[in-house]
C-alpha positions in Angstrom: 2.8 -1.3 15.3 6.0 0.6 15.3 7.2 2.7 12.6 10.1 0.4 11.8 7.6 -2.6 11.7 5.3 -0.6 9.3 8.1 0.4 7.0 9.3 -3.3 7.0 5.8 -4.6 5.6 5.9 -1.7 3.0 9.3 -2.8 1.9 7.8 -6.6 1.4 5.0 -5.2 -0.9 4.8 -7.2 -4.3 2.3 -7.3 -7.1 0.0 -9.6 -5.4 -0.5 -7.0 -2.6 -1.5 -4.5 -5.4 -5.2 -3.2 -5.0 -5.5 -0.1 -7.1 -4.1 2.8 -9.1 -2.6 4.8 -10.5 -5.8 7.0 -9.5 -6.0 11.0 -8.7 -5.4 11.8 -5.0 -8.4 13.2 -3.5 -6.2 15.8 -1.6 -4.3 16.8 -4.8 -5.8 15.6 -8.0 -2.6 16.5 -10.0 -0.8 13.6 -8.0 -1.3 9.7 -8.4 -1.6 7.3 -5.5 -1.4 3.5 -5.5 -3.3 1.5 -2.9 -1.8 -2.0 -1.6 -3.0 -4.2 1.1 -1.4 -6.7 3.5 -2.9 -8.9 6.0 -0.9 -9.2 9.3 -1.2 -11.9 11.9 -0.3 -11.6 15.6 -0.8 -7.9 15.8 -2.4 -6.4 19.1 -5.6 -6.7 17.1 -5.3 -10.3 16.0 -5.3 -10.6 12.2 -5.9 -7.5 10.2 -5.8 -6.4 6.7 -3.9 -3.3 6.4 -4.8 -0.6 3.7 -1.8 1.1 2.5 -1.7 4.0 0.1 1.7 5.1 -1.6 2.3 8.5 -3.6 5.3 9.2 -5.7 6.6 12.4 -6.4 9.1 13.7 -9.1 11.4 16.4 -7.3 12.3 19.3 -9.8 15.5 19.0 -11.5 16.5 16.7 -14.6 17.9 13.2 -13.3 16.5 13.3 -9.9 14.9 10.2 -8.6 11.1 10.1 -7.6 10.5 9.9 -4.1 7.8 7.7 -2.5 5.6 8.5 0.4 3.3 6.6 2.8 0.0 8.3 2.4 -2.0 6.1 4.4 -1.4 2.9 6.7 -4.1 1.7 8.6 -6.6 -1.3 9.3 -8.6 -1.6 6.4 -12.2 -0.3 6.6 -13.6 -3.1 4.1 -12.0 -5.8 2.4 -9.6 -5.0 -0.5 -9.6 -6.4 -4.0 -6.4 -7.9 -5.5 -6.5 -8.0 -9.1 -3.3 -9.9 -9.2 -4.6 -12.7 -7.3 -7.1 -13.5 -10.0 -9.4 -10.8 -8.6 -9.6 -12.3 -4.9 -10.0 -10.7 -1.9 -7.5 -10.6 1.0 -5.8 -13.5 2.6 -2.3 -14.5 2.9 0.6 -12.2 3.4 1.5 -11.6 -0.1 5.0 -12.5 -1.2 6.7 -12.5 -4.3 
């Protein structure tokens, strides 16, 4: 998957893609991360559930907007839970 294709998938995330968070980042517990999932079809690996971890940081200085970072983007190692899908597991592309 290209960087552009990954970014396109991230910009399509909605609440139905939400899996967990905010939770302390294991690499820096003072920062929070959020986990989302997306099922991608037609990839070189076939249909794949992708694990997406995002982190926000607040830059120093009043009035500066928070910045988002993609902390992880890879095939899920195990099925994700999606609480805004009635607690269901993967399936579907999400949407809003």
